[in-house]
ZAVEXTOR-35129 format. One record per residue: residue in one letter; x, y, z of N, C-alpha, C, O in turn. Coordinates in steps of 0.1 Angstrom, whole numbers, plus 5000, padded with zeros to 4 digits. Example, Ala and Ser with C-alpha at 12.3 -4.5 7.8 and 13.67 -1.06 7.14 Angstrom:
BEGIN
+------+------+------+------+-------+-------+-------+------+------+------+------+------+------+
! type ! n_px ! n_py ! n_pz ! ca_px ! ca_py ! ca_pz ! c_px ! c_py ! c_pz ! o_px ! o_py ! o_pz !
+------+------+------+------+-------+-------+-------+------+------+------+------+------+------+
!    A ! 5132 ! 4943 ! 5078 !  5123 !  4955 !  5078 ! 5132 ! 4967 ! 5078 ! 5142 ! 4967 ! 5085 !
!    S ! 5128 ! 4978 ! 5071 !  5137 !  4989 !  5071 ! 5129 ! 5000 ! 5079 ! 5134 ! 5011 ! 5080 !
+------+------+------+------+-------+-------+-------+------+------+------+------+------+------+
# end
This chain:
BEGIN
+------+------+------+------+-------+-------+-------+------+------+------+------+------+------+
! type ! n_px ! n_py ! n_pz ! ca_px ! ca_py ! ca_pz ! c_px ! c_py ! c_pz ! o_px ! o_py ! o_pz !
+------+------+------+------+-------+-------+-------+------+------+------+------+------+------+
!    X ! 4964 ! 7706 ! 7658 !  4969 !  7697 !  7667 ! 4973 ! 7706 ! 7679 ! 4977 ! 7717 ! 7678 !
!    X ! 4971 ! 7697 ! 7690 !  4970 !  7697 !  7705 ! 4987 ! 7698 ! 7707 ! 4991 ! 7690 ! 7700 !
!    X ! 4996 ! 7703 ! 7712 !  5009 !  7707 !  7720 ! 5012 ! 7694 ! 7718 ! 5020 ! 7690 ! 7709 !
!    X ! 5004 ! 7684 ! 7734 !  5013 !  7671 !  7734 ! 5007 ! 7660 ! 7725 ! 5011 ! 7649 ! 7727 !
!    X ! 4997 ! 7663 ! 7712 !  5000 !  7653 !  7705 ! 5012 ! 7645 ! 7695 ! 5013 ! 7633 ! 7692 !
!    X ! 5020 ! 7656 ! 7691 !  5035 !  7653 !  7690 ! 5043 ! 7641 ! 7690 ! 5051 ! 7637 ! 7699 !
!    X ! 5041 ! 7635 ! 7677 !  5050 !  7620 !  7677 ! 5061 ! 7625 ! 7673 ! 5060 ! 7630 ! 7661 !
!    X ! 5075 ! 7625 ! 7681 !  5088 !  7628 !  7671 ! 5093 ! 7613 ! 7668 ! 5091 ! 7602 ! 7674 !
!    X ! 5102 ! 7618 ! 7658 !  5108 !  7599 !  7650 ! 5111 ! 7596 ! 7660 ! 5111 ! 7603 ! 7670 !
!    X ! 5115 ! 7584 ! 7658 !  5127 !  7572 !  7664 ! 5136 ! 7577 ! 7661 ! 5138 ! 7582 ! 7650 !
!    X ! 5144 ! 7575 ! 7674 !  5162 !  7574 !  7669 ! 5173 ! 7568 ! 7662 ! 5182 ! 7569 ! 7671 !
!    X ! 5179 ! 7563 ! 7651 !  5182 !  7555 !  7647 ! 5195 ! 7549 ! 7656 ! 5203 ! 7541 ! 7650 !
!    X ! 5198 ! 7551 ! 7670 !  5208 !  7540 !  7673 ! 5205 ! 7528 ! 7683 ! 5211 ! 7517 ! 7684 !
!    X ! 5195 ! 7532 ! 7691 !  5187 !  7521 !  7698 ! 5185 ! 7515 ! 7689 ! 5179 ! 7519 ! 7679 !
!    X ! 5192 ! 7500 ! 7690 !  5187 !  7485 !  7684 ! 5192 ! 7474 ! 7687 ! 5203 ! 7473 ! 7692 !
!    X ! 5184 ! 7466 ! 7684 !  5194 !  7451 !  7687 ! 5187 ! 7442 ! 7677 ! 5176 ! 7445 ! 7671 !
!    X ! 5196 ! 7428 ! 7675 !  5191 !  7419 !  7667 ! 5189 ! 7406 ! 7673 ! 5194 ! 7402 ! 7684 !
!    X ! 5182 ! 7399 ! 7666 !  5180 !  7386 !  7674 ! 5179 ! 7380 ! 7659 ! 5173 ! 7384 ! 7649 !
!    X ! 5188 ! 7365 ! 7661 !  5186 !  7359 !  7653 ! 5187 ! 7341 ! 7659 ! 5196 ! 7336 ! 7665 !
!    X ! 5177 ! 7336 ! 7656 !  5170 !  7324 !  7661 ! 5171 ! 7320 ! 7675 ! 5174 ! 7310 ! 7682 !
!    X ! 5165 ! 7334 ! 7678 !  5160 !  7336 !  7698 ! 5172 ! 7341 ! 7705 ! 5171 ! 7344 ! 7717 !
!    X ! 5187 ! 7344 ! 7697 !  5194 !  7347 !  7708 ! 5197 ! 7366 ! 7701 ! 5199 ! 7371 ! 7690 !
!    X ! 5195 ! 7372 ! 7717 !  5196 !  7382 !  7714 ! 5208 ! 7392 ! 7716 ! 5213 ! 7392 ! 7727 !
!    X ! 5213 ! 7404 ! 7701 !  5226 !  7405 !  7702 ! 5226 ! 7423 ! 7703 ! 5223 ! 7430 ! 7694 !
!    X ! 5230 ! 7428 ! 7714 !  5230 !  7442 !  7710 ! 5240 ! 7454 ! 7713 ! 5242 ! 7450 ! 7725 !
!    X ! 5247 ! 7462 ! 7712 !  5261 !  7463 !  7711 ! 5265 ! 7463 ! 7692 ! 5276 ! 7462 ! 7688 !
!    X ! 5254 ! 7464 ! 7685 !  5256 !  7465 !  7668 ! 5263 ! 7479 ! 7665 ! 5263 ! 7487 ! 7674 !
!    X ! 5267 ! 7482 ! 7655 !  5276 !  7499 !  7656 ! 5263 ! 7504 ! 7645 ! 5256 ! 7514 ! 7647 !
!    X ! 5262 ! 7495 ! 7636 !  5253 !  7499 !  7625 ! 5247 ! 7486 ! 7621 ! 5252 ! 7475 ! 7624 !
!    X ! 5233 ! 7488 ! 7612 !  5227 !  7476 !  7606 ! 5220 ! 7485 ! 7590 ! 5220 ! 7497 ! 7587 !
!    X ! 5217 ! 7476 ! 7585 !  5215 !  7488 !  7569 ! 5208 ! 7473 ! 7560 ! 5212 ! 7461 ! 7562 !
!    X ! 5198 ! 7476 ! 7550 !  5199 !  7466 !  7541 ! 5184 ! 7461 ! 7542 ! 5180 ! 7451 ! 7536 !
!    X ! 5173 ! 7471 ! 7554 !  5160 !  7469 !  7551 ! 5154 ! 7474 ! 7538 ! 5151 ! 7486 ! 7536 !
!    X ! 5153 ! 7470 ! 7535 !  5141 !  7473 !  7519 ! 5143 ! 7461 ! 7509 ! 5150 ! 7452 ! 7505 !
!    X ! 5129 ! 7468 ! 7507 !  5127 !  7458 !  7491 ! 5128 ! 7461 ! 7479 ! 5134 ! 7472 ! 7477 !
!    X ! 5124 ! 7455 ! 7470 !  5126 !  7463 !  7458 ! 5112 ! 7450 ! 7447 ! 5112 ! 7438 ! 7446 !
!    X ! 5103 ! 7460 ! 7442 !  5099 !  7446 !  7430 ! 5096 ! 7454 ! 7416 ! 5087 ! 7461 ! 7415 !
!    X ! 5106 ! 7453 ! 7404 !  5110 !  7456 !  7389 ! 5097 ! 7452 ! 7385 ! 5093 ! 7440 ! 7387 !
!    X ! 5090 ! 7464 ! 7379 !  5083 !  7460 !  7365 ! 5091 ! 7450 ! 7354 ! 5103 ! 7447 ! 7353 !
!    X ! 5081 ! 7446 ! 7348 !  5084 !  7435 !  7337 ! 5080 ! 7443 ! 7326 ! 5068 ! 7439 ! 7326 !
!    X ! 5080 ! 7450 ! 7318 !  5074 !  7453 !  7303 ! 5066 ! 7444 ! 7293 ! 5070 ! 7434 ! 7288 !
!    X ! 5057 ! 7448 ! 7292 !  5051 !  7438 !  7280 ! 5042 ! 7442 ! 7271 ! 5037 ! 7453 ! 7272 !
!    X ! 5039 ! 7434 ! 7260 !  5031 !  7439 !  7249 ! 5024 ! 7437 ! 7239 ! 5025 ! 7444 ! 7229 !
!    X ! 5018 ! 7427 ! 7240 !  5009 !  7420 !  7229 ! 5007 ! 7432 ! 7215 ! 5006 ! 7444 ! 7214 !
!    X ! 5006 ! 7419 ! 7204 !  5007 !  7424 !  7193 ! 4991 ! 7434 ! 7192 ! 4991 ! 7442 ! 7183 !
!    X ! 4984 ! 7433 ! 7198 !  4972 !  7440 !  7197 ! 4971 ! 7451 ! 7205 ! 4960 ! 7456 ! 7206 !
!    X ! 4981 ! 7457 ! 7210 !  4982 !  7463 !  7221 ! 4984 ! 7476 ! 7216 ! 4989 ! 7476 ! 7204 !
!    X ! 4981 ! 7491 ! 7222 !  4988 !  7505 !  7214 ! 4997 ! 7499 ! 7217 ! 4999 ! 7488 ! 7223 !
!    X ! 5007 ! 7510 ! 7208 !  5023 !  7511 !  7210 ! 5025 ! 7519 ! 7223 ! 5033 ! 7528 ! 7223 !
!    X ! 5019 ! 7516 ! 7235 !  5024 !  7515 !  7249 ! 5026 ! 7503 ! 7251 ! 5022 ! 7493 ! 7245 !
!    X ! 5034 ! 7503 ! 7262 !  5036 !  7485 !  7273 ! 5029 ! 7489 ! 7284 ! 5027 ! 7500 ! 7287 !
!    X ! 5025 ! 7476 ! 7290 !  5022 !  7475 !  7298 ! 5034 ! 7472 ! 7313 ! 5044 ! 7464 ! 7312 !
!    X ! 5032 ! 7477 ! 7325 !  5038 !  7473 !  7329 ! 5035 ! 7462 ! 7346 ! 5032 ! 7468 ! 7357 !
!    X ! 5037 ! 7450 ! 7346 !  5037 !  7441 !  7353 ! 5042 ! 7439 ! 7363 ! 5053 ! 7444 ! 7363 !
!    X ! 5039 ! 7433 ! 7373 !  5047 !  7437 !  7386 ! 5056 ! 7420 ! 7387 ! 5052 ! 7409 ! 7388 !
!    X ! 5071 ! 7424 ! 7385 !  5078 !  7411 !  7389 ! 5083 ! 7409 ! 7403 ! 5077 ! 7412 ! 7414 !
!    X ! 5096 ! 7403 ! 7400 !  5094 !  7394 !  7413 ! 5102 ! 7403 ! 7432 ! 5114 ! 7407 ! 7435 !
!    X ! 5097 ! 7403 ! 7436 !  5103 !  7408 !  7447 ! 5116 ! 7402 ! 7455 ! 5117 ! 7391 ! 7460 !
!    X ! 5128 ! 7418 ! 7457 !  5142 !  7410 !  7461 ! 5149 ! 7419 ! 7468 ! 5150 ! 7431 ! 7465 !
!    X ! 5153 ! 7414 ! 7476 !  5150 !  7419 !  7495 ! 5172 ! 7420 ! 7492 ! 5180 ! 7413 ! 7486 !
!    X ! 5173 ! 7437 ! 7502 !  5189 !  7437 !  7499 ! 5196 ! 7425 ! 7508 ! 5188 ! 7416 ! 7513 !
!    X ! 5206 ! 7424 ! 7509 !  5213 !  7415 !  7522 ! 5210 ! 7424 ! 7535 ! 5205 ! 7435 ! 7534 !
!    X ! 5212 ! 7419 ! 7545 !  5216 !  7430 !  7555 ! 5231 ! 7430 ! 7559 ! 5240 ! 7422 ! 7558 !
!    X ! 5231 ! 7439 ! 7563 !  5243 !  7443 !  7566 ! 5242 ! 7451 ! 7582 ! 5236 ! 7460 ! 7587 !
!    X ! 5254 ! 7440 ! 7589 !  5260 !  7440 !  7607 ! 5272 ! 7446 ! 7604 ! 5280 ! 7443 ! 7596 !
!    X ! 5272 ! 7456 ! 7615 !  5285 !  7461 !  7615 ! 5287 ! 7462 ! 7633 ! 5279 ! 7470 ! 7638 !
!    X ! 5294 ! 7457 ! 7640 !  5300 !  7455 !  7653 ! 5313 ! 7453 ! 7656 ! 5322 ! 7451 ! 7647 !
!    X ! 5316 ! 7453 ! 7671 !  5327 !  7456 !  7675 ! 5335 ! 7444 ! 7680 ! 5330 ! 7439 ! 7689 !
!    X ! 5342 ! 7441 ! 7678 !  5346 !  7427 !  7678 ! 5355 ! 7423 ! 7690 ! 5365 ! 7428 ! 7694 !
!    X ! 5347 ! 7411 ! 7697 !  5356 !  7404 !  7710 ! 5357 ! 7398 ! 7710 ! 5359 ! 7395 ! 7698 !
!    X ! 5357 ! 7384 ! 7720 !  5363 !  7369 !  7717 ! 5348 ! 7360 ! 7719 ! 5347 ! 7349 ! 7725 !
!    X ! 5339 ! 7364 ! 7713 !  5325 !  7355 !  7706 ! 5326 ! 7356 ! 7691 ! 5327 ! 7366 ! 7684 !
!    X ! 5326 ! 7345 ! 7688 !  5332 !  7340 !  7679 ! 5319 ! 7332 ! 7671 ! 5321 ! 7325 ! 7662 !
!    X ! 5305 ! 7335 ! 7676 !  5293 !  7328 !  7673 ! 5292 ! 7329 ! 7659 ! 5291 ! 7318 ! 7653 !
!    X ! 5294 ! 7345 ! 7651 !  5287 !  7346 !  7635 ! 5298 ! 7340 ! 7630 ! 5296 ! 7329 ! 7624 !
!    X ! 5314 ! 7345 ! 7632 !  5323 !  7337 !  7625 ! 5320 ! 7321 ! 7622 ! 5317 ! 7317 ! 7611 !
!    X ! 5320 ! 7312 ! 7633 !  5312 !  7302 !  7635 ! 5303 ! 7299 ! 7628 ! 5302 ! 7286 ! 7629 !
!    X ! 5294 ! 7304 ! 7621 !  5275 !  7306 !  7613 ! 5284 ! 7309 ! 7601 ! 5280 ! 7301 ! 7593 !
!    X ! 5294 ! 7317 ! 7594 !  5296 !  7322 !  7581 ! 5311 ! 7306 ! 7578 ! 5311 ! 7298 ! 7569 !
!    X ! 5320 ! 7307 ! 7589 !  5325 !  7289 !  7587 ! 5318 ! 7283 ! 7579 ! 5319 ! 7282 ! 7567 !
!    X ! 5305 ! 7277 ! 7591 !  5297 !  7266 !  7580 ! 5294 ! 7270 ! 7566 ! 5297 ! 7263 ! 7556 !
!    X ! 5289 ! 7280 ! 7565 !  5289 !  7281 !  7553 ! 5297 ! 7285 ! 7543 ! 5292 ! 7283 ! 7532 !
!    X ! 5310 ! 7292 ! 7544 !  5318 !  7285 !  7541 ! 5326 ! 7270 ! 7533 ! 5331 ! 7268 ! 7522 !
!    X ! 5324 ! 7264 ! 7540 !  5323 !  7248 !  7537 ! 5313 ! 7239 ! 7532 ! 5312 ! 7227 ! 7530 !
!    X ! 5304 ! 7251 ! 7530 !  5290 !  7243 !  7522 ! 5281 ! 7238 ! 7526 ! 5272 ! 7232 ! 7520 !
!    X ! 5280 ! 7239 ! 7539 !  5271 !  7235 !  7551 ! 5261 ! 7247 ! 7556 ! 5261 ! 7252 ! 7567 !
!    X ! 5255 ! 7251 ! 7548 !  5248 !  7269 !  7544 ! 5236 ! 7262 ! 7557 ! 5229 ! 7252 ! 7555 !
!    X ! 5234 ! 7269 ! 7570 !  5229 !  7271 !  7582 ! 5219 ! 7283 ! 7585 ! 5222 ! 7294 ! 7590 !
!    X ! 5205 ! 7277 ! 7580 !  5193 !  7292 !  7577 ! 5190 ! 7295 ! 7590 ! 5189 ! 7288 ! 7600 !
!    X ! 5188 ! 7306 ! 7589 !  5181 !  7309 !  7606 ! 5173 ! 7327 ! 7601 ! 5178 ! 7335 ! 7594 !
!    X ! 5164 ! 7326 ! 7608 !  5153 !  7335 !  7608 ! 5153 ! 7345 ! 7619 ! 5150 ! 7342 ! 7630 !
!    X ! 5157 ! 7358 ! 7617 !  5158 !  7366 !  7626 ! 5147 ! 7381 ! 7628 ! 5136 ! 7381 ! 7622 !
!    X ! 5151 ! 7394 ! 7637 !  5148 !  7402 !  7636 ! 5158 ! 7415 ! 7638 ! 5170 ! 7414 ! 7642 !
!    X ! 5154 ! 7426 ! 7634 !  5162 !  7436 !  7636 ! 5151 ! 7448 ! 7642 ! 5144 ! 7455 ! 7635 !
!    X ! 5153 ! 7448 ! 7659 !  5144 !  7456 !  7664 ! 5146 ! 7470 ! 7671 ! 5156 ! 7472 ! 7678 !
!    X ! 5136 ! 7478 ! 7670 !  5138 !  7495 !  7671 ! 5137 ! 7496 ! 7686 ! 5130 ! 7488 ! 7691 !
!    X ! 5141 ! 7503 ! 7692 !  5139 !  7506 !  7710 ! 5135 ! 7520 ! 7707 ! 5139 ! 7526 ! 7697 !
!    X ! 5125 ! 7525 ! 7718 !  5128 !  7545 !  7721 ! 5140 ! 7542 ! 7732 ! 5148 ! 7533 ! 7735 !
!    X ! 5137 ! 7554 ! 7736 !  5153 !  7561 !  7746 ! 5147 ! 7552 ! 7760 ! 5155 ! 7551 ! 7770 !
!    X ! 5135 ! 7546 ! 7761 !  5133 !  7539 !  7773 ! 5138 ! 7525 ! 7775 ! 5140 ! 7520 ! 7786 !
!    X ! 5139 ! 7521 ! 7762 !  5145 !  7509 !  7761 ! 5136 ! 7500 ! 7759 ! 5140 ! 7488 ! 7762 !
!    X ! 5120 ! 7503 ! 7753 !  5110 !  7497 !  7747 ! 5109 ! 7494 ! 7739 ! 5112 ! 7502 ! 7730 !
!    X ! 5104 ! 7478 ! 7734 !  5105 !  7477 !  7714 ! 5094 ! 7485 ! 7710 ! 5084 ! 7488 ! 7717 !
!    X ! 5096 ! 7488 ! 7700 !  5085 !  7499 !  7688 ! 5085 ! 7492 ! 7679 ! 5074 ! 7487 ! 7678 !
!    X ! 5092 ! 7488 ! 7670 !  5091 !  7484 !  7654 ! 5100 ! 7471 ! 7660 ! 5107 ! 7468 ! 7670 !
!    X ! 5096 ! 7463 ! 7646 !  5102 !  7452 !  7646 ! 5106 ! 7449 ! 7628 ! 5101 ! 7457 ! 7620 !
!    X ! 5113 ! 7442 ! 7624 !  5115 !  7435 !  7611 ! 5119 ! 7425 ! 7610 ! 5131 ! 7425 ! 7613 !
!    X ! 5114 ! 7413 ! 7607 !  5117 !  7397 !  7608 ! 5121 ! 7396 ! 7593 ! 5115 ! 7401 ! 7584 !
!    X ! 5129 ! 7390 ! 7592 !  5136 !  7383 !  7577 ! 5134 ! 7367 ! 7581 ! 5129 ! 7363 ! 7591 !
!    X ! 5138 ! 7358 ! 7570 !  5134 !  7346 !  7569 ! 5146 ! 7338 ! 7563 ! 5152 ! 7342 ! 7553 !
!    X ! 5149 ! 7327 ! 7568 !  5158 !  7321 !  7560 ! 5171 ! 7323 ! 7554 ! 5176 ! 7318 ! 7544 !
!    X ! 5177 ! 7338 ! 7569 !  5193 !  7340 !  7567 ! 5205 ! 7332 ! 7567 ! 5207 ! 7323 ! 7575 !
!    X ! 5211 ! 7336 ! 7559 !  5226 !  7328 !  7563 ! 5235 ! 7338 ! 7557 ! 5231 ! 7347 ! 7549 !
!    X ! 5248 ! 7337 ! 7562 !  5259 !  7349 !  7560 ! 5266 ! 7349 ! 7551 ! 5278 ! 7345 ! 7553 !
!    X ! 5262 ! 7353 ! 7539 !  5272 !  7356 !  7524 ! 5283 ! 7365 ! 7525 ! 5290 ! 7365 ! 7515 !
!    X ! 5287 ! 7375 ! 7536 !  5301 !  7379 !  7534 ! 5307 ! 7378 ! 7552 ! 5299 ! 7374 ! 7561 !
!    X ! 5319 ! 7381 ! 7554 !  5324 !  7383 !  7565 ! 5338 ! 7395 ! 7559 ! 5346 ! 7394 ! 7549 !
!    X ! 5339 ! 7404 ! 7569 !  5346 !  7413 !  7569 ! 5357 ! 7417 ! 7580 ! 5356 ! 7429 ! 7583 !
!    X ! 5363 ! 7413 ! 7584 !  5373 !  7413 !  7595 ! 5376 ! 7428 ! 7596 ! 5373 ! 7434 ! 7585 !
!    X ! 5382 ! 7436 ! 7607 !  5387 !  7447 !  7607 ! 5400 ! 7452 ! 7606 ! 5410 ! 7446 ! 7608 !
!    X ! 5397 ! 7465 ! 7601 !  5414 !  7468 !  7597 ! 5418 ! 7474 ! 7612 ! 5411 ! 7477 ! 7621 !
!    X ! 5434 ! 7475 ! 7608 !  5443 !  7479 !  7620 ! 5454 ! 7488 ! 7615 ! 5460 ! 7491 ! 7605 !
!    X ! 5454 ! 7493 ! 7627 !  5464 !  7513 !  7624 ! 5466 ! 7514 ! 7641 ! 5458 ! 7516 ! 7650 !
!    X ! 5485 ! 7513 ! 7641 !  5490 !  7511 !  7649 ! 5487 ! 7526 ! 7653 ! 5486 ! 7527 ! 7665 !
!    X ! 5486 ! 7536 ! 7648 !  5484 !  7551 !  7655 ! 5471 ! 7551 ! 7655 ! 5465 ! 7562 ! 7653 !
!    X ! 5466 ! 7543 ! 7658 !  5450 !  7553 !  7661 ! 5444 ! 7544 ! 7673 ! 5449 ! 7534 ! 7679 !
!    X ! 5431 ! 7549 ! 7676 !  5429 !  7542 !  7691 ! 5414 ! 7534 ! 7687 ! 5408 ! 7530 ! 7697 !
!    X ! 5408 ! 7531 ! 7676 !  5396 !  7529 !  7671 ! 5390 ! 7515 ! 7677 ! 5397 ! 7508 ! 7683 !
!    X ! 5380 ! 7512 ! 7674 !  5375 !  7501 !  7684 ! 5374 ! 7490 ! 7668 ! 5370 ! 7494 ! 7658 !
!    X ! 5380 ! 7475 ! 7670 !  5383 !  7469 !  7658 ! 5362 ! 7465 ! 7657 ! 5352 ! 7461 ! 7664 !
!    X ! 5367 ! 7469 ! 7643 !  5351 !  7466 !  7641 ! 5347 ! 7454 ! 7629 ! 5352 ! 7455 ! 7617 !
!    X ! 5339 ! 7443 ! 7632 !  5336 !  7434 !  7621 ! 5324 ! 7436 ! 7615 ! 5316 ! 7443 ! 7621 !
!    X ! 5321 ! 7431 ! 7601 !  5311 !  7434 !  7595 ! 5303 ! 7421 ! 7592 ! 5309 ! 7410 ! 7593 !
!    X ! 5287 ! 7419 ! 7586 !  5287 !  7406 !  7584 ! 5275 ! 7413 ! 7576 ! 5268 ! 7423 ! 7580 !
!    X ! 5272 ! 7404 ! 7563 !  5259 !  7408 !  7557 ! 5255 ! 7389 ! 7553 ! 5262 ! 7380 ! 7549 !
!    X ! 5239 ! 7392 ! 7557 !  5230 !  7382 !  7560 ! 5225 ! 7386 ! 7546 ! 5221 ! 7397 ! 7544 !
!    X ! 5224 ! 7375 ! 7536 !  5213 !  7371 !  7524 ! 5201 ! 7363 ! 7530 ! 5203 ! 7352 ! 7536 !
!    X ! 5188 ! 7366 ! 7529 !  5177 !  7361 !  7535 ! 5163 ! 7361 ! 7517 ! 5164 ! 7366 ! 7506 !
!    X ! 5154 ! 7354 ! 7524 !  5146 !  7355 !  7515 ! 5131 ! 7365 ! 7520 ! 5120 ! 7362 ! 7515 !
!    X ! 5133 ! 7373 ! 7526 !  5120 !  7383 !  7528 ! 5123 ! 7388 ! 7541 ! 5129 ! 7382 ! 7550 !
!    X ! 5117 ! 7401 ! 7541 !  5110 !  7406 !  7551 ! 5096 ! 7412 ! 7552 ! 5087 ! 7413 ! 7543 !
!    X ! 5096 ! 7417 ! 7564 !  5081 !  7422 !  7568 ! 5081 ! 7429 ! 7581 ! 5086 ! 7423 ! 7591 !
!    X ! 5076 ! 7440 ! 7580 !  5077 !  7447 !  7595 ! 5066 ! 7444 ! 7601 ! 5055 ! 7442 ! 7595 !
!    X ! 5071 ! 7442 ! 7618 !  5061 !  7438 !  7626 ! 5055 ! 7448 ! 7635 ! 5046 ! 7445 ! 7643 !
+------+------+------+------+-------+-------+-------+------+------+------+------+------+------+
# end
């Protein structure tokens, strides 16, 4: 392999979130980009003494976002609608950027809605940033 052919991995700190076309940067953390497909064990009476393993349903973890609290209440209003029984589903993306600020990878989720909001913890002796978190349930994710 030639010296100039080395591909360094992307850094995990440079990302942004788009939800229905609204771009948000400045998130502290994003988690939950995964999918699971549990096997279903199955055996018919004439099968040998082992079970078949058939593919089950795909499941997706909630996307967890942590961000510094500001006077922007858009995420809180979205969660408030869901708490009132008026779930508003939105599509979105988690976008990984390189150090030059160019988009390198994108994970698109569909039919997301906020399932949990957590407010900041306060401590009068500290100087930490007030952090909110939002969990988004969704019905599928794909890497683009």
